N, C-alpha and C positions, 0 to 999 in steps of 0.2 A: 569926652575922652578920659580914660582912666590913666592918669599920669604915673601912678605907682600902685603897687599891689595892695590889696585890702587885707585886713586881718580877719580871723574867724569871727571875732566879736562884732566887727563892723558889718560883715555880711549878714550874720544872724540877727543883729539888731534891725537892720534895714528890712529883712524879711518879716520880722515880728511887727514892724510898724507899716507893713504893706507898701513899702517904698521900693517898688520893683523897677529894675532896668530891663531892657529887652534882651540883653545878651550877657552871659557870664562864662568865664573860663576858669575852672579849678584844676590844679595839677599838683603832683607831688607824691610822696611816699607815705604820708600819714593819712591812711584811708579812712580811719574812724572819723576824723573831722569833716572830711568831704561827705561821708555818708550822713552825718548829722545835719549838714546843711541841705542835703537833698530832702531829708525828712521835713526840715523846717520850711523849705519852700513849698512843698506839697500841702503842709498843714495850714500855712498862712495865705497862700495864693488862691486856693480853691475851697469852696464849701463841699462838704461830703457828697451832696447830690450832683455836683458839677463834674466830678472826677471821671465818670464813665465816658463822657464825650469830649473832655477837655484836658486829659492827662495822657501823655505818651511817654513811656520809659523804654528806651531802645538801647541796643548794644552795637557798638561800632562794627564788630566783625560780621554782623547780620545784615548790614545794609550798605548801599553805595551812596555817594554824595547826592545823586539826583533824588533818591528816596528821602534823604534827610532834608534837603531843601524844600521838597514838597510838604513835608510835615511842618517845618518851621513857617512856611508861608500860609498855612491854614488859619482860618479865623475861628474864634470861639463859638460854641453853640449854646445859646441862652446863658451866657456867663460873661463876666467882664474881661476875662483873659483866658489864654490857653497856656499850658505848661508843657514843655518838651525837655526831657532829661536824656542826655546822650552819654551813656557810660562807655568807657574805652573809646573816646572820640578819636584818639590817635590811630585806631584800627579801621576807621571809615575809609573805604576805597576812594582814592583820588580826592581826599579831603582838602587839598589846596584850593579847589574851586569854591570852598566855603568862604574864602577871603572876600569875595564879592558880596556875600550876604552880610558880612561884618560891616561893610560900608553903609548898608541900608537895611537894618533888621526890621522885621515885622513888629510894629508898635503894639499889636494886640496879643503878642506871644511873649512869654518869658522862657528863653532857651538857656539851659544850663548844660555846658559841655564839661565833661570830666575826663581827665587823663590820669592814669595810674602811675605815671612817671613824669619826669621833666622832659618835654619835647624840645626840639630845636627851635628856640624862640626867634631865631634870625631868619627863618624861612616861612613862607606862607603855608597854611593859613594863620600860623601862630603870630607872626609879626603883625598882621592886620588885627587879629584879636587883641593883642596886647595894646595896640594903639586905640582901638575903637570900643572894645568891650570892657566890662568890669572883670578884673581877674585877681586871683589869689593863689599863692604857692603855699603848700602845706608840708613842712618838714617835721620830723619827730621832735617832740619837746626835749629840751635839755633836762637833766636830772634836777637842777636847781629850780626848774619851773613847775615841777610835779606837785609840790605841796600846795601851791596856789591853785592849781587845777583841781586837785582833790577837794580842797575846801569849797571851791565854787560849785563843783558837781554835787557835793553833799548839801550845800545851801539851796540848790535848785529843788531839792526834795523837802525843804522846810525843816531841815535838821542842822545841828552843829556837830563838830567833832573836836575833841581835845587835841592839843599839839602832839601828844604822844600817839593818838590814833592815826593822825595824818602822817606822822613820821613812819610809823610801822607799815601802813598801807604802801607808802612810797618805797620802803625797803623791800617789802614782799614782792611788789609787782613791777618795780622799775618804771620805765616810760611806756609801757604797753597800755594805751588808753582804753582799748576794748576790755582788757582784763580788769582794769581799775573800775570801769563802769559795771561790769558783771559782779565784782566783789562788793561794790557799794550797794547794789540791789540786794545782794545776799545779807549784808549787814543791816539794811533797813528792815528786812523781814525778821532778822534775828533779834533786833532791838524792840520790835513791837511798837508799843505806844510811847516809848521813851523818845525824847527829843535830842539826846546827845549820845554820840558814839564815843566810846572810850577805848583806850589802848587794850584793855582786857577783852573788850568785845572783839577787836580785830584778831587777837590771839585765839580766843575761844571759837570764833567762827571758822578759823582755819583748822580746828581739830587739835590744837595744842592746849597746854594748861598754863595757869598763871606763873607757876614756879619753874616749869620745864618747857621753855619755848626758845626759839632761835635768838630772840633779843636778849634773853637772860644769858644765853651762851655767848653772844657777842660781848655783853658786859663782863662776863667772867674772864674772857680772853683779854679784853682791854684792861682789866685790873690784875692780870697775871695769876688768876686763881685756877691753877691747873686741875686739881681734883674736882672742883665744881664743874669745870668745862667738860671733863670726861663724863661725869655723872649725867649732866644734861644731854650730852650727845647720845649716850647709851639709851636714855629714856626716850628721846625723840625717835630714834631708830626702832626701838622696841614697840612703840605704839603706832608705827607707820605700817601700812599694808604694802607699800612699795619702797623698800629701804634705799634703793639706788636713786630713785627720784627724790626722795627726802634728802639724801646726802647731797645731790646736785643743787637743791634749793639752798641748803646750808652754805655750800661753797659760794654760790652766787651772792648771798647776803653778806658773807664775810669779805668777799672781794669788794663789794660796795663799801663796806666799813673801812677797809684799809685804803681804798681810793680816797675817801674823805680825810683820813689821817694824813695821807700823802699831800693833799692840797693844803691841809692845815699847817704842815711843817714849813711851807713856803710863805704862808700868809702871816704866821705869828710874828715874824721878824719885822713886819710893817707896823706893829703896835696899833692894830685896828680895834675899835670897840667890839665887844662880843657879838652884838647884833649884826654888825657888818661882817664879821667873821662867819657867823652862821649862814648868812645869805650867800656869801661867796663859796662856802664849802658845800652848801646844799642841804643843810639840816635845820631843824627848828631851833630857835634860840633856847628853847626848853632843854635841849640836849647838849648844847655846845660845851658846857663845863665837863661833861663826861669825856668828850673827845679830847679836850685840852689835858685832862688828867691822864688819859692814856698815853700821851706823848712823853710822860715821865718814864714809860717802859720802852717806847718805840722811837728810835731815831730813823733817819732816812735809810741807812744801810739795812736795819732790821725790817723796815717796811718793804724795801726792795726784795729782801729774802722771803718775806711773807708772800709777795706776789708770785715769786717763783714756785713756792710750795703750793699755793692755791691753783696755779696753772697745772702743776703736775697732778694734783688730786682730781681736777676737772678732767684731764686727759685719761686718767685711770678709770674714773667712774663712767666715762663714755666709751669704754671698751678697750682701753689701752693696757689693762692689766687683768689678771684673773682673780686677784684676792678680793675679799668681800668688802662691802661698803663700810662696815664698822671698823675694820682694820685700817682702811684707807683714811677714814676720818680720825681715828686714834693717832695714827702717825702724823697726820696733818696738824692736829692740835699740839702734839709734842714739838713740832717744828715751829709753830706760830708763837708759842709762849716762851719768852726769854727765860733761861735757867729753869725750865720746867722740871728737870730731873731733881733739882734741889728741893722742890716743893712736895715730893713724895718719896717714900723709900723704895717702893716697887710699883711697877705698872702692871695692871691686870692683863693677863695673857689673853689674846683673842685669836681664835683659829682662823686660818684663811678659808 
């Protein structure tokens, strides 16, 4: 009996060591992790020549429970085991009858049931599956878990990444694990024979430059350097083929930046070590001093105003206004930097 849910690492490790149970239930909204475990099961449970006769991948909407029970009860052909993967198990017609199978699963099969949402675990067949099968729920990772995830995925490829590279990848991509995986593959190809990914690699692979990138923009805003922030913004938009999309990415990263500052304002009063602060805020210890320094410019009221300005810019860029992306961002930065007007004599005019 599976008393409590398993983690991704526990299931993956069991598969790699060929420690298979006859029945698994995976559910949740983080589809990337469930897809990875399906691939892992196929790789480690069957030899390539065994797959033709011993692997069934079916979809819940395409079969009823009688067909599914027949598949699960089948025995392997010239192989040690049979693998049945049922995607969208929650869509199998009359699947409550599967509760009986959970009581006595076929020991010669490994059946993996996948639900793309959280089903009603108090009703059958899910109640029986939770009691008798191995199960795991997959929720999206929190932002403060992403750095560890990125480091682990890069390590799987035999590479290392600098703290700056990990931080920048996390800021660029948030908690989208599929996007992170795709970007890491791109970085591996970009770096060639080198064994370490740097922050500059992340920037260059994204099409930006060392001096003019969204992280330098973030730093300029955090240090109150209004002319530099405007200059970087103009360059980013100028070199982009889709200015509105580029502007939305900038707003997203700046929103993440101010979210971290907001968290830091509450944690600083606890007099925690910088390493603990970094972990709680969700940044690398390598960068925490920059965030602490930015709080000399931004108090809680100013950060709250920044969120309002960012929300307004996001709304305008998504169709809420007719003015162009450059003007929207120029006005945004003017609002984000305290006393910005004092740092320049004039503001470059931008046509709508």
